[in-house]
C-alpha angles and dihedrals in degrees: 000000000000120000129197122221130180125223115202128212121234140214128210109229088185131012123176124173114220107179146332117255126219089248091060097254122117128233107236142175116212140166107217132189129181119229136206094258105103149165122230121226124193114201119200122181114232132181097257144344132031123271124186124186125177127192093220125084087215092063122072122232125221126009095354091065116093090223088061090051091049092051092048091049097051096040091051091046090052093041087231110164103197125085144230140216116216121197113191124201106196125215099145111084116246121249088004105128091253099106099241097149093043091050091051090052093049091047090051092053091048095044097049092044089055100037096047096034091234093166101228117150125215093269090055092049092048090052091052093043092055088060090058103047145324096258097045095085091057092058090048090051088062098204139076108283151173107241121204137168104036087329099289098099103081131186123181110255095205122227113341114195113265092258119198106228130194106198117196122192116190094205100245121110125235123204109236090206092052093049093050090049089059098051116109109231115214096035094079132113122271121256112278133175105214122194106207114230123245094242141034098242096095100085092168088059092054091048091055095041100049102079128139118177090198095057097083091050093050091043091056089053094046118018087188086083089065091050091054092050091051091047090055092048091050089052093055106267113166089215139350135205141165111248118233112320090337157180091175115088126195133202124202116225130190093216123051092205089061092053091047093051092044091052089055090049093050093049091048100045103033141036091242126112114241130191126185104205141154131229125261121212091190136003 
């Protein structure tokens, strides 16, 4: 019997790059929160093999899809000899800094573990997720978190205010690897454990929290990112930041109605994608 799962996007409320590792990855520190923008994945047991079909031309089918790799990994680990078909309905933009592929992979691990009663605990899933990508463990953690190491060392962040986000994606991709190659190690912010406030009134707090060491690199590649940030400020955002390696930018608004109306305006007057969403502390 088929079963539907949802895979949320994420935003990085803070992202500092600490060092480059010998394996090419970077040590980071990031405060991550899932949001209500999500993909939908339908899992259907089949006799054998793994089939993956996405409804977006920007997303590969079959073995090139990270959900396929996640399914192969967990089924091999469990020595489970039946198969699965995965149909993906995309809402999260691709290569956008919002973690869509990683979320799909994490959801696949979770779904197959549950559907086929494979018996893996969270520690097992986190170990498998780390093999697939740096953001996958966060989506397996299923709560707002500080991520350290390459993203696999996770600490609960507590209750982050239910921020109203307007996420704007300018519809050009950015290579995560290229952006990380451009970051200047040693000029980053010191380690800090922030405790988000219970309200939005502390604007100074937001100014100190919203840091992304990758933003200046991505901005140099695509000045349009700076235009989007200024647009959000002009429209009353309490703070703005590029998410992940970009190019998506979010603004935080005190009033959800404002973010909803502004999303409609952006979609009507520009070629950008715009999503008015709220934060999730668990999912």
